[in-house]
MARTOR-354157 format. One record per residue (C-alpha): residue in one letter; x, y, z. Coordinates in pm, whole numbers, padded with zeros to 5 digits, always signed. Layout:
REM residues N
AXYZ;...
This chain:
REM residues 512
X-03065-01211+03448;X-03202-00934+03669;X-02912-00712+03565;X-03005-00740+03196;X-03377-00679+03271;X-03284-00364+03461;X-03059-00249+03178;X-03343-00303+02932;X-03588-00106+03143;X-03339+00175+03189;X-03295+00206+02814;X-03676+00222+02779;X-03698+00499+03038;X-03427+00696+02863;X-03602+00666+02527;X-03925+00794+02684;X-03744+01081+02852;X-03574+01174+02526;X-03902+01189+02345;X-04063+01385+02630;X-03783+01642+02632;X-03807+01669+02254;X-04179+01735+02295;X-04108+02018+02539;X-03854+02172+02303;X-04072+02129+01995;X-04441+02078+02092;X-04559+02085+01731;X-04349+01794+01619;X-04379+01590+01938;X-04598+01281+01959;X-04880+01304+02215;X-04709+01091+02482;X-04840+01290+02775;X-05180+01413+02878;X-05224+01790+02804;X-05247+01866+03177;X-04906+01695+03232;X-04753+01892+02945;X-04870+02216+03109;X-04696+02109+03433;X-04369+02037+03245;X-04364+02389+03104;X-04265+02525+03449;X-03888+02569+03515;X-03901+02364+03835;X-04059+02068+03659;X-03803+02082+03382;X-03513+02087+03629;X-03658+01791+03814;X-03692+01598+03489;X-03332+01672+03388;X-03201+01565+03731;X-03396+01242+03703;X-03249+01177+03358;X-02896+01245+03487;X-02948+01000+03775;X-03064+00730+03531;X-02756+00787+03313;X-02529+00745+03615;X-02708+00422+03705;X-02673+00289+03350;X-02302+00374+03342;X-02243+00195+03673;X-02425-00115+03554;X-02222-00123+03236;X-01898-00107+03437;X-02018-00400+03648;X-02105-00593+03335;X-01759-00532+03190;X-01586-00655+03503;X-01801-00965+03550;X-01827-01067+03186;X-01508-00993+02989;X-01506-01044+02612;X-01400-01403+02540;X-01143-01295+02278;X-00965-01049+02507;X-00703-01160+02762;X-00803-01113+03124;X-00652-00829+03321;X-00296-00922+03418;X-00272-01198+03156;X+00051-01223+02956;X-00115-01396+02658;X-00111-01079+02449;X+00269-01061+02480;X+00312-01386+02288;X-00002-01437+02078;X-00004-01373+01705;X-00315-01355+01489;X-00313-01480+01132;X-00676-01386+01058;X-00720-01700+00848;X-00419-01634+00621;X-00210-01937+00526;X+00069-02034+00288;X-00042-02091-00073;X+00243-02198-00302;X+00079-02462-00523;X+00144-02390-00892;X-00149-02286-01108;X-00295-02519-01373;X-00091-02337-01640;X+00242-02435-01481;X+00425-02712-01666;X+00722-02934-01581;X+01025-02799-01772;X+01164-02988-02071;X+01529-03080-02118;X+01757-02784-02181;X+02111-02763-02313;X+02149-02408-02174;X+02348-02387-01851;X+02367-02115-01584;X+02656-02094-01339;X+02620-01854-01046;X+02837-01702-00776;X+02618-01602-00481;X+02739-01290-00304;X+02695-01154+00048;X+02619-01305+00385;X+02401-01609+00452;X+02058-01458+00391;X+02167-01242+00100;X+02297-01563-00061;X+01980-01758+00024;X+01743-01510-00138;X+01984-01463-00430;X+01994-01838-00493;X+01616-01853-00509;X+01609-01556-00745;X+01847-01749-00971;X+01618-02054-00955;X+01332-01834-01075;X+01553-01681-01348;X+01655-02029-01467;X+01286-02107-01503;X+01223-01785-01697;X+01506-01846-01945;X+01459-02226-01955;X+01816-02300-01844;X+01972-02575-01634;X+02107-02433-01309;X+02444-02554-01181;X+02466-02562-00799;X+02578-02206-00709;X+02919-02121-00569;X+02907-01937-00237;X+03076-01610-00145;X+03415-01676+00014;X+03554-01323-00021;X+03307-01114+00179;X+03359-00970+00527;X+03298-01312+00687;X+03571-01496+00490;X+03376-01824+00513;X+03510-02116+00309;X+03186-02318+00333;X+03057-02479+00015;X+02692-02517-00086;X+02664-02868+00060;X+02826-02756+00388;X+02536-02516+00452;X+02248-02664+00253;X+02104-03009+00190;X+02218-03032-00173;X+02042-03359-00273;X+01715-03232-00126;X+01750-02900-00311;X+01789-03075-00646;X+01506-03322-00577;X+01260-03062-00445;X+01291-02848-00759;X+01253-03133-01011;X+00915-03007-01128;X+01038-02649-01162;X+01398-02628-01283;X+01671-02873-01380;X+01950-02842-01121;X+02281-03028-01154;X+02585-03065-00929;X+02827-02951-01198;X+02862-02881-01569;X+02888-03183-01799;X+03245-03293-01873;X+03212-03168-02231;X+03143-02813-02113;X+03396-02786-01829;X+03647-02596-02044;X+03398-02443-02290;X+03392-02063-02330;X+03131-01888-02116;X+02940-01566-02153;X+02949-01346-01844;X+02650-01130-01752;X+02565-00897-01463;X+02186-00905-01455;X+02016-00571-01391;X+01878-00538-01038;X+01501-00572-00978;X+01427-00684-01333;X+01096-00818-01458;X+01001-01111-01681;X+01031-00909-02004;X+01399-00833-01928;X+01476-01203-01901;X+01302-01273-02231;X+01572-01056-02388;X+01844-01225-02180;X+01766-01556-02350;X+01962-01427-02651;X+02285-01482-02454;X+02257-01858-02509;X+02248-01827-02887;X+02627-01809-02906;X+02730-01982-02582;X+02601-02288-02402;X+02708-02158-02060;X+02638-01816-01907;X+02804-01717-01581;X+02628-01483-01335;X+02882-01320-01096;X+02619-01169-00860;X+02286-01313-00751;X+02137-01061-00506;X+01825-00855-00592;X+01820-00959-00957;X+01441-01003-00967;X+01165-00747-00918;X+00965-00756-00595;X+00638-00699-00778;X+00479-00750-01118;X+00610-01101-01186;X+00384-01393-01288;X+00227-01557-00982;X+00388-01894-01064;X+00733-01733-01059;X+00660-01570-00723;X+00538-01898-00579;X+00846-02074-00713;X+01060-01827-00518;X+00868-01922-00202;X+00891-02296-00265;X+01264-02254-00313;X+01330-02049+00000;X+01092-02217+00243;X+01103-02578+00123;X+01386-02661-00118;X+01673-02461+00035;X+01687-02659+00356;X+01995-02640+00578;X+02234-02937+00595;X+02162-03210+00850;X+02432-03104+01104;X+02295-02748+01110;X+01929-02859+01124;X+01997-03112+01401;X+02183-02873+01629;X+01937-02592+01556;X+01645-02810+01668;X+01832-02915+01982;X+01892-02552+02080;X+01526-02465+02020;X+01423-02757+02245;X+01660-02641+02518;X+01508-02294+02504;X+01150-02424+02505;X+01230-02628+02816;X+01280-02294+02994;X+00949-02155+02865;X+00846-01902+02602;X+01132-01697+02461;X+01219-01398+02245;X+01481-01424+01973;X+01658-01087+01960;X+01855-01010+01646;X+02088-00755+01803;X+02277-00578+01525;X+02552-00428+01738;X+02856-00579+01570;X+03162-00371+01482;X+03108-00386+01104;X+02741-00284+01138;X+02821+00023+01349;X+03108+00122+01120;X+02898+00083+00805;X+02602+00286+00939;X+02822+00545+01113;X+02631+00502+01439;X+02840+00599+01740;X+02576+00709+01995;X+02678+00600+02344;X+03031+00502+02241;X+03356+00652+02367;X+03559+00886+02145;X+03823+00619+02087;X+03557+00364+01985;X+03392+00611+01747;X+03730+00687+01594;X+03804+00315+01549;X+03477+00268+01359;X+03546+00571+01137;X+03887+00431+01042;X+03732+00094+00958;X+03472+00258+00732;X+03733+00468+00551;X+03951+00161+00488;X+03669-00057+00353;X+03679+00022-00019;X+03340-00120-00119;X+03156+00094+00139;X+03082+00399-00072;X+02953+00636+00199;X+03239+00765+00414;X+03129+01093+00575;X+02832+01016+00802;X+02668+01237+01065;X+02595+00997+01350;X+02342+01227+01521;X+02136+01264+01203;X+02154+00891+01136;X+02011+00816+01479;X+01737+01081+01473;X+01619+00951+01133;X+01591+00597+01269;X+01881+00457+01067;X+02084+00327+01361;X+02042-00010+01533;X+01907+00014+01885;X+02176-00011+02151;X+02161-00300+02401;X+02040-00056+02668;X+01768+00082+02438;X+01649-00270+02358;X+01614-00337+02730;X+01408-00021+02782;X+01194-00102+02478;X+01109-00462+02570;X+01026-00373+02930;X+00802-00091+02807;X+00628-00342+02578;X+00535-00535+02891;X+00784-00824+02894;X+00879-00907+03254;X+01230-00930+03391;X+01203-01312+03394;X+01163-01334+03013;X+01411-01562+02837;X+01590-01391+02549;X+01804-01566+02290;X+02070-01338+02146;X+02091-01404+01770;X+02399-01202+01690;X+02767-01204+01611;X+03030-01059+01843;X+02878-00758+02019;X+03095-00447+01993;X+03236-00354+02332;X+03149-00696+02473;X+03010-00709+02825;X+03056-00332+02866;X+02738-00282+02661;X+02562-00617+02676;X+02552-00593+03057;X+02310-00300+03019;X+02062-00530+02845;X+02125-00804+03099;X+02035-00560+03377;X+01681-00556+03234;X+01667-00925+03139;X+01903-01152+03336;X+01788-01462+03142;X+01990-01364+02836;X+02147-01657+02650;X+02326-01727+02322;X+02438-02037+02135;X+02763-02050+02332;X+02561-02092+02654;X+02304-02337+02514;X+02543-02564+02323;X+02849-02754+02438;X+03196-02674+02304;X+03197-03008+02126;X+02866-02930+01951;X+02993-02594+01826;X+03343-02711+01736;X+03248-02825+01384;X+03112-02475+01308;X+03421-02282+01419;X+03547-02033+01157;X+03230-02082+00948;X+03026-01766+01007;X+02751-01860+00761;X+02691-02195+00933;X+02675-02024+01271;X+02434-01765+01125;X+02216-02055+01006;X+02177-02170+01368;X+02061-01821+01464;X+01819-01823+01172;X+01656-02152+01277;X+01612-02034+01637;X+01477-01696+01524;X+01216-01854+01298;X+01105-02095+01572;X+01099-01840+01857;X+00774-01729+02022;X+00858-01366+01942;X+01120-01226+01706;X+01261-00875+01755;X+01523-00724+01519;X+01708-00420+01651;X+01775-00306+01293;X+01653-00392+00945;X+01884-00608+00735;X+01893-00923+00525;X+01844-01161+00818;X+01572-00951+00981;X+01378-00934+00653;X+01423-01303+00573;X+01315-01415+00921;X+01012-01185+00921;X+00900-01315+00581;X+00948-01678+00687;X+00748-01621+01007;X+00468-01459+00805;X+00469-01761+00573;X+00441-01998+00870;X+00126-01833+01007;X+00227-01479+01100;X+00424-01569+01408;X+00471-01262+01624;X+00744-01031+01498;X+00784-00692+01667;X+00958-00439+01445;X+01077-00143+01655;X+00988+00204+01527;X+01344+00327+01571;X+01273+00684+01471;X+00983+00716+01714;X+01170+00539+01993;X+01472+00769+01964;X+01245+01065+02045;X+01126+00887+02361;X+01478+00779+02459;X+01597+01140+02427;X+01315+01254+02658;X+01424+00989+02909;X+01783+01110+02888;X+01672+01470+02950;X+01458+01368+03249;X+01135+01480+03078;X+00998+01126+03081;X+01039+00838+03324;X+01033+00462+03273;X+00699+00331+03391;X+00331+00332+03292;X+00348+00652+03083;X+00643+00530+02874;X+00485+00186+02844;X+00161+00337+02714;X+00348+00545+02454;X+00562+00253+02336;X+00280-00002+02313;X+00058+00241+02122;X+00346+00313+01884;X+00383-00059+01807;X+00020-00165+01797;X+00042-00233+01423;X+00406-00344+01405;X+00369-00701+01529;X+00360-00911+01214;X-00014-00922+01138;X-00117-00994+00776;X-00091-00704+00532;X-00003-00653+00168;X+00355-00577+00074;X+00446-00208+00072;X+00518-00041-00261;X+00776+00227-00335;X+00804+00538-00120;X+00612+00849-00230;X+00823+01077-00447;X+01065+00807-00565;X+01101+00794-00943;X+01250+00579-01219;X+01445+00270-01125;X+01538+00432-00794;X+01182+00368-00674;X+01245-00010-00693;X+01507+00019-00421;X+01247+00164-00182;X+00993-00118-00224;X+00943-00369+00054;X+01133-00686-00026;X+00931-00978-00164;X+01104-01209+00082;X+01017-00980+00374;X+00645-01013+00305;X+00536-01261+00034;X+00169-01161+00064;X-00045-01184-00147;X+00129-01424-00390;X+00239-01690-00136;X+00002-01613+00154;X-00374-01625+00100;X-00698-01624+00295;X-00806-01983+00353;X-01010-02106+00057;X-00924-01802-00160;X-00644-01953-00370;
């Protein structure tokens, strides 16, 4: 109590001194605080110097008291010095999921129009594509047949819809939104079908025109499902339907859900953990043309793979430019440097959500040197538990997805379909902490380290943490197109709806 009294008196003294000094500098405008005889004394240089010294001494005293107050009485919302709470905490600022339909939304009537779909891409590309097709079926008032999954992509996975997803739950959960059936009626099995490639990132008005397709045919087949709906500008009920589909209806099958939960429990038994989506697989490096840190023979192997993959359009890639522009995934060694600079201790548990790492232990050992507690599904699960998922890459990816969503912190080493889907899901669940590395900025720091112009330690840590202060998954509106982008090309540069479904599916409490 005495401390606060003294602080109050010191402020009073300073205010009086300020007014007195102002009076000396401008006698006409000064209030008559002092007796005329005292003012005459203060006109002498010695008196003025004494007054200034006294004021300086009071300022030093005030500063010292404030420092004491800061040490003894920290702000209640700030972690104490040395606390690790800030490494794991996420702040939602009162934002929560809001996916309830508006009062205008009606249960669909019976429809004799049918939509068949082939979902293309990997697991998360198929997941978001399926939910886009659910929304399209609503827009065109069609019955959706359970989609076929991609069996011809890089992963060569023969899994069916019901192998990966809970098919009965999917149909039941969407009853109030869209009619979904297991298969076409017997009478339409051999009926002629229209075939239509929907235009990417299309709005509601486009699908009004698409309805004409059903005038001549009862069944329309859609050979590709990815990115067929716009990120922005759709009716709010359509956007919320996309969220209900992805986060509630499209649940994984029981075997995947059960094992996923077991692995999460086994990780939580060890303590808090980071899920690291380390994109350092052979196909990723070949596709992006990123060869930094690899041997000449490895770089050549990746170039040959890219040239032989016909559907990869870009063949001639400058690896140095790709890296400097932030287009390359972080290497295992760079991830280790980054996470230590962010303040995570050597004892941190890290779950590796990834496929087969290119170069194997040759490169992963560099990350393990920073974080020895590095585990993956092969370490957490028994051989018997994983046996049923062998040769089914999408089912294995689903396990990684579950663990990534449930982790205390999620860190993707590169943007991609899984990274975007996980980030969006974590935002939907309360803005769980997701640290998105600024790859372009980090490469500049890594190059300084390599040249010996910067050392790992407090200086690097300060630079890295400042760089990522606002890249940790806090609520924000979805980014629009990049400046300078024009026409339909601008749609490609928008932030994905599924990466950040705010504001349509995430609202301030009480605002929806």
